[in-house]
N, C-alpha and C positions, 0 to 999 in steps of 0.2 A: 400303623405303628405310632405308639405313643411318643410325644415329644420328650427329648431329654433336657434336664435342667442342670445348670452348673453354677456354682458360686464363682465370683470374681476373685482371683487370688491376688493379694497385694505383693506385687512383684518388688516395688521399691522397698518395702519393709523386708522382703526376703533378701534382697541384695544387701541391704544394711546389716541385717543379722549375719549373713555369711561373711561379710568384711570385717565384722567384730569377732568373728571366731576363727578365720582362716586367711592365709595369704593367697589362696587360689582365687582367680577372677570368676565372678559370678556370671553365668550365661543368662542373659535377659530372657525371660519366658520359660525357663526350665522347671520352676515350681509349678507353673500353670500346666505345662505339659505333663509333669509327673502325676499331678492331681487329676487331670482329665483322663489319662490313660487308666488309672486305677478306677475311676467312676465308671468309664465305658466298659470296663470288665464286668462291673456290677449290673449296669443296664443291659449287657448281653446275657448275663445270667438270668435276669428278669425275663427277657424274650425267649430264653430257653425254657423257662418254667412255663410259659404260656404255650409254647410250641408242643411241649411234652404232656402238660396237665390239662390245657384247654383254656379257652377264652374266659371261662368263668374265674380263673385265677389271675387275670390281667390286672385288675383294680388292686388286689392285695400285693401282688409281686411289684407293681410299679410304685406303689405307695412306699414299699420297703426300699426300693432303689433310689427313690427321690429323697427319702429320709437319709440315706447313706450319703448321697451326694451333698446334701446341705450340711450334714454333721461333719463330713470329711473336710469340706472346705472350711468350716470353722475351726477345725484342728489345724489345718495348714496355716491359716492367718494367725491363730494364737501362737502356734510355734515360732513364727517370724516375730510376732510382737515380744515374746519372752526372749528371743535371741537379741533383741535390741536393748534389753534392760542392762546388760553388763557385758564388757569385752572379756575375751579370753586373756589369761595372764601372759600368754604367748604374744598377743597384740599390744596389750598395755604395758607390759613389763611388770616386775614384781614390786617396785617401789610405790608405796602408798596405795597399794591394790584394794579395792572395796570389797573386803571378805563378806561383810553382812550382806551387801546387795548381790554378790554372787550366791550366797546360801538362799536368799530369797528367790533367786532365779531358778535354782536347782529344784526347790520345792514346786515352783510353778511348772517347770518341765514335768516333773513326776506326776502332778495332777492332770496335765494335758496329755501324757501317755496313757493314763487311766482311761481318759475320754477316748483315745484312739481305739483302746480295747473294746470300749462300748460300740464305736463304729464298726468294728469287726464282728461283733455279736449280730448286728443287723444284717451283715453279709452272710453270716452263719444261718439266719432264719431263711434266707433265700435258698440256701443250699438244702435245708431241710425240706422246703417246698418242692425243690427239684427232684429230690430222691425219695419223696413221699414219707419223710421221717417225721412229719408233724404229728403231734399227740391227737389232735381234733380230727373228727371224721370229716371227710371232704364234703359230705352232703349237708353239713351243719352250717348254713351260711350265717348263723350268729354264734359261731363257735367262740368258746372262751378265749382261745389264743388269739384268734384274729381280732376280736374286740379289744384285747389288751394291747395288741399292737397299735391299734387305732387309738386308744387312749394315750400311748406313749407318743404317737404322732401328734396329737391334738395338745398335749402338754409342751411339746417342743415348739410348736406353733405359737403357744401362749407366751412362752419365754421369748421367743424371737420378736413377737410384736412389741413386748415391753422393752427390749433391747433396742429395737429400732426406734421406738418413741423416744427413749433415752438419748440415742444419738441425735435426733432431729432437735431435741430441746437444747442440747449442747452446742450443735454446730449450725442450727437453723438451715439445714439443708440435708438431703438424702445422698448426695454425691459423696463417693468415698466410703459408703457403708458396706462393710465386707459381708454382711448377712443377706444382702440382696443380690439377686441375678440382675442382669441388664434389663431383662423382660419384666421382672417384678418392679424394678425401680421405676420403669417408664409407666407401667400400669398404675402403681401406687401414686406416682406423681400426677398422673392423669386424673385420678379420683380427687386428689387433694385440690387440684385446679377447678374441677367440675363442681365439687360439693363444698369448697371453701374450708377445708380442715386446715385452720390456722395455727392450731396448738399441737396436734399429734397426728401423725400419718394414719394411726389406728385409733379412731375414736373409742370412747368408753363402751358404746353399744357392741362394737366388734369383739372387745375383750370379753364382755358379759355373755354374748352369743356362744363364743367359743368355750367359755366355762360351763355354760348350760349343756353343751354337747358333751363335754367331759363327764359331767354329772349323769346325763342320761346314759352314756355308754357304761359308766360304772355301775349304775343301778341295774342295767341289763346282765352284766358280768355277775353281780351278787345274786341276782334271780336264777341265772343259769347254774352257778355253783350250788346254791341251796336246793334246786331241783335235782341235780345229779347226786347230791349227798342222800336224798331220799331213796334213790334207786328205782329200778322198774317196778311197776305195779300192775295188777290185772284184776278187772271186775267183770263178773258175768251177768248178762242181762237176758239170758234165755236163748233168743234167736241170734244173738251176737255178743261179743265180749269186746271190751275197751282195754287197751294197753296203753299205759303211759311209759313209752320206751325212752328211759333217760339215757341210753347209749346213743341212740340216733337223735335224741331230742325231738320225738315225734309223739303225737297223739294217734294211735291207731285203732280203727274199728275193724273187727274181723267177723264175718258172717259165716254161717254153716255152708251156705250155698250162694249162688249169685243173686243179689237182692233185685227185686222188681224195679220197674222204671220209675215209679213214684219214689222209692226210697232212695234210688240213685240220684234223682233230681233234688231231693232234700240234702243229701249229702254234698253235692256240687254246690248248691246254693249257700251252704255254710262253710265253703272253703276246703272241703275234703276232696282229695283226688286219689284215684286208683294208682297203687304202686305194685306192679305185677311182681317185682323182686321180693316184696314183703307179704304178698298175698293179703293186703289190707288197704283200706281207704285211710289216708292220713293227712295231717297238716302239722305244722310246727307246734312243739309243746311250750306254749306261752299262755299268759293269762287270757289273750284274745282266743286262743285255740280251746281253752277250757271253756270259755263262755259259749263258744260255738257248739262245743260237744253238749253242753246242757240243752241247748236249743234243739240239736238233732234228738237227743234222748226224749225230750218233751214231744217233739213232733211225731216221734215213732210211737208215742204212747207208752213208753217205758217209765217205770218209777226212778227217779233220780236218787242215787244212793249219796248218803251223807260222805263228804270228803274227809 
């Protein structure tokens, strides 16, 4: 079972926020409990996805659940921070009430509630995985939707790294940073102690590497979308035909009968595998796949058709 991660909820800020809004006594730990109960439901959902759909869905499901945990923690802590901006008129009284500050607070709440809806959209993607409602074919490991989810996750990581660096520059410590779990804080502090990061918890190369990963994934998404727009195509080479199947995102080679051992060896050495359900030898429809196809055609002595 994968490890569950939780953001540390700022209980002191939550208590202060409630005291500024209500006469009811705040129960210490109640926001943390509320947050963790919500997040555990989503981690349970991720485990259900794996149990129902298979281990190949674990990485994707757990990535979504962890994103939910981190973002929901951010929502809870931001909600408390906003609550501390201005008291309720019931608490402060109507005399000299800071109307402008209250208006600013309400706008901040509205924005944070939009962020909460974004958090729930991540939960919705897990539900779609559970009930097989995702648009992308399950056998396409480079599916557009899965890649776009990964890009979203990497972008969130990028913003978090920048915010954590900003927090460190301001406070000269990571203690109290709401964006880090206890485990993350210890790991990051250990790296800083070991490698001597004296200015930023995340050095420039970490930010640059993450941006490079975002760019690489985006290029792959663009490539997949462009390929899908072209649609499925078929070319006849006499003894076999080649199908560029954009529905499954596979290059498929179909023979009239069972190819001999030498041909099968050529196919296997170029990354093609027999798919009984398709009645074809296939591999992913990528630039590498197209290059392998040209090698197969050349080795089989067929004329390469102009693409």
